[in-house]
N, C-alpha and C positions, 0 to 999 in steps of 0.2 A: 231115740225120740221120746220126749216126756209125755206123760199122760195128759197134761194140759194142752199140749200141742195137738195131740190126737183128738181130743174133745172139740177143739176149736175148728178142725177141718171136717168134722162130722156134723151135718146140719141137725139142729135141734128138731125133734119129732113134732112137737106142737107148733113151732114156728114154720116148719116146712109144710105142715098141713093147712096153714092159714092162707090158702090161695084166694079164697073168696074175699077175705079182709083186704088182701093186697090189691085185688082187682077193683074193689069198690073205691079204694083210695086213689088208684090210678085214674079211674073214670071220673072221679070228682075233680081231679086236677086237670084232666084233658078235656077236649071237646067231645061231644057225643059221637060214638062210632069210631073213635080213633084208636082205642085200646083193642089189640088183637088177642091171639092165642097166647097161653102161658108157655114160655120158652124153656126156662130153667130156674133153678134155685141154688144158690151157693151160700156157704157159711162164711160170715164175716168175722165171727168170734164165738165165744160162749153164749149160747141162746140168742144169737143175732143172725138172721137169715135175710138175704136179698132175693126177691122174686123178680124175674124179668118177663115182660110182656111185649109182644110184637106191636110196633107202631105203624098204623095204617095211613098216617098223614102223608100225602104225596110230597110235601116239602121236606120231609125228614125220612127219606128212604134209607133203610139200614139202621135206623135208630131203634132204641128199646126203652120202654118204661121200666125203671128200676124202683121197686118199692121195698124198703127195708123195714122188717118187723122184729120185735124182740119181746122178751118177757123177763120178769124179775126172777131171782133165785127162789126155787120152791113154789113159784106161782104158776097157775094154770091159765091165766088170762094173757093172751097175746095182744100187745099194743103196737101202734104204728109209730115208726121212727121218722122216716122221711120218704118223699116221693120226688124223683128227678127223672129227666129224660137224658139218656146217655147214648153216645154213638157206638155202633158195633164195628166189626172188622171191615165191613164193606159200606160203611156209612158215608154219605155225601157231606163232606166237611168244607167249611170256608177256608180259603187260603190263609196261610200263616200271616199274622199281622206284621207289617213292615212300617217303621217310623216314616213320617212324612218327609223327613230330610233325605231318606234313602229312596223314596218313591219319586221325588222331584226330578224332572227331566228338562233339558233346555227347551225353551219355548212355552213352558207351562205358566209362566207368570203373565198376568194381565194388568190392565190399568188399575191402580189403587192397591195392588197386592204388595205385601211387605215380606221380605225374605231375611229373617235374622241370621246372623253369622255366628257360628260357634266360637267361643272364646279360645278354644284350642285348635282352631282350624289350621291344618298343616299348610294350607296355601298362603297363609299370612304370617308375618313376623312383626315385632314391634318396630315402629319408626323411630326417628331421632327425636328424643324427648328433651334434649338439652343437657343431659348428664355428661360427666367427663368421659365415661366409657361408652363407646358406640355399641349398639346391639349386635349380637352375633349374626354372621352372614350379611352384614350391612355393606353398602357400597362405600360408606365412610370408613377409611382405613385407619389403623393406629398412627400412621405417619401424619395424617391430617390432624389427629388429636394432639400430637406433639407440637404441631404448628400452632394450634390454638393456645396451648400453654405458653408458648413463646410470645404470642401476641397479647396474652391476657385478655381475651375477648369475653364479653359478657354473653353467655348463652342461656341464662336462666329465664330471662324475661322475653317472652315471644312478641311482645308488643314493640320492643325496641328493634329498629332496623339493624340487621347484623352487619358487622364490619366486612368490607370487601376482602376476600381471601381467607376469612375465618371459616372454621368448620361449620358454623351455623349457616353462613351464606352459601357454602357449597352444598350443604344438606337441603337447603331451601331450593337451590337451583336444580338439584336432582330430584326434587319432589319427595324427599325423605322426612320432612317435618310434619308428617301425618301420624295419627295414632298407630296405624298399622299399614304395612306395605307388603308387596308380594315377596314371598320367600323364594328360595331357590327351587323348591319343589313346585310351588305354584307357577313359577315362571316356565319351568320345563313342561309341566302338564298342559299349560295353555299353548305353548309352542307346538307340542305334539298334536293337540286337538286342531289347531289351525292348519298345520301341515297336512293333516288327514283330509280336511275339507278342500283346501286349495294348495296342494303341494305337487311335487314332481310325479307322484305315483297315480294321480287321478287320470281317467281316460282323456280329459280335455288337454292336460299337459302332455300326455304321450303323443297326441296327434297335432300338437302345436308346431308351427314352423320355427319358433324361437322362444326363449324364456323371458320372464318379466324383467330380469336384471338389465336387459338392453332395450326395454320398451320405453317410449317417451311418455306414456300415460301413467307410469309408476311414480307415486308420490313417496318420497323418502320419509322415514320416521326416525326419531331420536332414540337414545338408549341402546342397551345391548340387543334388543329385538330388531333394531334397524340393520344389523348385520345379516339378518336372514329373512326379514319381512318388509313389506311396504304396502301402500294402499293403492288400489286400482282406481283410476279416474276416467276410464273409458266407459261412457254411458251406454254403448252398444255391446260391451263385453259381459260375460256371464258373472263376473266378480266385481261389478261396479260398486264402489264404496266399501268393499270388503278388504280385510287384511289378507294378503296373498304372500306365499313364499316366493323368494327371488327365483327359485327354480320352476315355478309354475308358469304356464303359458296358455295362450288361446289363439284363435284365428284372428283376433282383433289387434295383433301386435302392430305397433306403429311403423315398423320397418319391414314387415313380412311381405307386403305387396303394395308398391307405390302405384297409385292409379294414374295411368297416362292422361295427358291433357287431351280433351276432346278435339277432334279434327274440325277445323273451321272451313267452310266452303270458300272457294276462290271467288274473288269479286267478278262481277260480270264484265265482259269485254265488248265494247261497241266498235264495230268496224265501219259503220256508215251513219251519217246523220240525216240522210234523205229517206223518204218514205217510198215503198215499193207499191206499184199499182197492180191490183189483182182484178182481172176482168171476170164478170159473172158468166159470160159465154166466150169460149175461145174463138179466135179469128179463124176464118176458113183456111188460111194458108199456114196455120201453125201446127197442123197434124203431121203425123209421120207418114201417112199415105196421102198422095196428092188427090185432090178432088177432080173428077171427070164427069162430063155430062153424058151419061149412059142412058139409053132408052129403058123404059120400065120393062122388066122381064115378064114374059108370059108365064104365069104360074098355073095355067090350065084351068082357071076358073071360068065358068060360063057366065 
């Protein structure tokens, strides 16, 4: 170990003794009553010492006031270098900063918000631009490009209606004549996300009597996603208007339980067109016991 290194690790005596100067600098930078006791002093270099003071601010628990002092070579006057507030080992720190693009979650966007898309977004790939060579991973295959060369179709001017059967017309029909379209990665990630929300592994699908592939409320969609997904059109179902997996299901399946027709009461049957007479008082001879003229019984009353 060199002599210069040894001197740099040994605090300078005059700088180490300048505790009052360092405290005055910390109190000038901080609010009254915030600077606490002197904690320690370390050597930053030759004739450079940093004094640490306790911070009593409740919002900065575990932080320390760091005041660096120094002096010139062969000088006896100690001068102030800088005053900062630094975190200690047990300091309360703010969480690490995360870019907004990584903090954004589904549902965070509101009316009027704009979400810019990264130029190198892996979920997108270049669409059909009219060049002779289709973009990589594009739906437009090299066989279609050879067909265009055979037909000598004009694909450079987008204002011209493409010829039927040309690569431009096929690309326009497939929705590929946009600046960027979904890449294979973007397509698969979207399918995984949708299947997680309305797929076969959800509790609703596990308890369903049948899957959506046989439901009459399923609206088919085009493209490659149509082989695995559709749109639910059951207004009473939990996924109405949502993109659901064909293996998803719910209790609102169109063929799960057919409601029987309500029973209709039988029409009334009339067996007589005449009216029946009902006497207010029964006739004497209509009772079950014949009426006899018996003398009044003597009940023993006086």
